[in-house]
C-alpha distance (Angstrom), angle and dihedral (degrees) to the residues before:
residue distance angle dihedral
M1 . . .
S2 3.68 . .
T3 3.83 130.1 .
T4 3.79 125.1 -149.9
T5 3.81 119.5 -152.2
I6 3.82 115.7 -162.4
H7 3.87 111.9 -140.7
R8 3.88 106.0 162.4
K9 3.84 94.2 -177.4
L10 3.71 139.5 116.2
V11 3.90 113.2 -93.5
R12 3.75 135.0 -171.6
D13 3.80 116.2 -92.1
G14 3.78 93.9 -105.3
I15 3.80 98.1 52.3
P16 3.86 97.6 88.8
A17 3.82 88.6 55.5
V18 3.81 91.6 50.5
I19 3.79 89.6 50.8
K20 3.78 91.2 50.1
E21 3.87 91.1 47.7
N22 3.88 87.9 53.7
G23 3.88 86.9 56.5
D24 3.79 96.1 -106.7
T25 3.76 130.7 118.0
A26 3.84 123.7 -122.2
V27 3.75 124.3 -156.8
V28 3.83 107.3 -152.3
D29 3.67 135.9 173.5
V30 3.83 132.7 -162.9
L31 3.85 110.7 -120.2
S32 3.82 125.6 -134.9
H33 3.81 113.4 -114.2
E34 3.80 92.2 -101.4
D35 3.87 93.1 49.0
F36 3.77 89.1 45.9
I37 3.78 92.2 57.4
E38 3.82 90.4 47.7
A39 3.80 89.7 48.9
L40 3.78 90.2 50.5
F41 3.79 92.4 53.0
A42 3.85 88.9 50.2
K43 3.87 89.7 45.8
M44 3.79 90.6 51.7
A45 3.82 91.0 52.7
E46 3.76 88.9 48.5
E47 3.86 93.6 48.4
L48 3.91 91.7 47.0
A49 3.82 90.3 50.9
E50 3.84 88.4 51.8
L51 3.72 91.8 47.9
R52 3.81 91.2 49.4
A53 3.91 91.3 51.6
A54 3.85 93.6 43.3
G55 3.73 122.6 111.1
P56 3.83 121.7 -129.1
G57 3.84 90.9 -91.1
E58 3.79 92.4 52.7
Q59 3.78 101.1 43.3
L60 3.78 98.6 90.0
E61 3.70 93.5 52.9
E62 3.80 91.0 48.3
L63 3.78 91.5 47.1
A64 3.86 87.4 54.0
D65 3.85 88.3 55.1
V66 3.84 90.2 50.6
H67 3.79 91.1 47.9
E68 3.83 93.0 49.7
T69 3.75 91.0 47.9
F70 3.71 91.2 47.9
V71 3.88 92.6 50.7
A72 3.85 92.5 49.9
L73 3.89 89.9 47.2
T74 3.80 90.0 48.7
L75 3.80 92.2 53.3
A76 3.85 93.2 41.4
L77 3.78 88.8 54.8
G78 3.81 90.7 54.3
H79 3.86 98.6 -105.5
N80 3.79 132.8 108.3
G81 3.73 136.2 -141.8
A82 3.91 94.1 -98.4
A83 3.83 90.2 55.2
V84 3.82 92.9 50.1
R85 3.76 91.9 46.7
S86 3.77 89.6 50.0
A87 3.80 92.7 48.3
A88 3.83 89.2 47.3
S89 3.79 91.4 49.1
A90 3.82 90.0 52.4
K91 3.78 91.6 49.7
F92 3.80 90.8 47.9
I93 3.80 91.9 52.3
D94 3.93 92.0 46.0
R95 3.91 99.8 37.6
G96 3.80 106.3 12.6
A97 3.81 127.2 -131.5
F98 3.86 135.0 -79.7
K99 3.77 96.3 -96.6
N100 3.79 94.9 115.5
R101 3.85 93.9 53.0
L102 3.85 91.9 -132.0
W103 3.77 117.9 -178.1
L104 3.81 114.8 -162.9
E105 3.82 106.0 -143.8
S106 3.79 99.8 178.0
T107 3.76 146.8 -31.5
T108 3.84 128.1 -141.5
Q109 3.72 124.7 -151.3
P110 3.72 120.3 -147.9
S111 3.78 118.0 -107.2
């Protein structure tokens, strides 16, 4: 008797081969560009949740998954790493980084 598990999520290119090597059958589709972008946003949320839940010994692997998803999303949105680094540098110069761990609690506007 066979059991089918529904996943409905974006996976790395090598995953169907791993599934086959394990003796299982994978049903995969190739997404349209628009659906791919939506799937990447969902994958980023999934990977960030996994990173948040990871213990110290698992964080590097989860950061690698976030990074790979970020790179794929960058390219799918028509950008490249150099453009993102340039935009990040401009923001760093204009607004700074997060090194000081500042938490903005509130602001008050004058009457």
